[in-house]
C-alpha positions, 0 to 999 in steps of 0.5 A: 607691813602686815597687810603686805605680808597677808597678801603675800601669804594669800598668794602662797596659800600658807600660814607663816610663823616668823621669829623676832628678837625676844628682846623686843618690848611688848606694848603696854596696856590690855585694852582694845586700843593696844597694838598687837603688831608691836608684839614680836612673832613667836617661833615654835610648833603652832600648826598641825598637818590636819588643819591647813592654814590654822595656827594654834597655841596654848597660854601659860595658864593652860588655855587653848586658842587658835586662829583660822585662815581668812579672818576666822574664826579666832578663839579659845576653848575657854571663857573668863569668870564673868562669862554667862552660864552655859558657854565654853568658848570665846570667839570672834569672826571678821564680821562682828564683835567677839562673844562667848558661845557654847560648842559641843567640841573643842574647836581650838585645842591641839597638841601645840606649843605654848605661846610665851608672854610678850609674843604673838602668832598670826595667820592670814586674817588674824593674830593673837598675843599673850600679854601676861601669864593669864591674858590673851589678846586676839584680833581679826579683820574688821577691827574685831577682837577680844582680850581674855583673862581669867577674870574677864573678857573684853570684846570689840 
């Protein structure tokens, strides 16, 4: 279903945010084996007119994240406590595992809505879900992604 939706969006050249019942149960676990598609799609203001094809959101604990079109970048202007010194972003592209990096500018911070716990957003090529008040899970093509909490980052 997700793949068909992505192909449809590719033809239309637009990002889509869809609503789903809030009563849908999120999947358990915060590890790389989880199913991000099990989280319902959020409804809200997650796009900006100047960033065509992108989806942005904030987490309940204040981190700013975004999903670029066509597989990335997908990331957050935030790192976990276990990050090495000198980095300020967590990001992933479709061709390789997630990583921490340094950026002079905030790439994923926009004035958009908070993504509620237990819901997800997606754009062509990537998806993110807030799995708990301090944890976000993001994925992109190529089976790459990350789970970012206040304490640690898990990359694949």
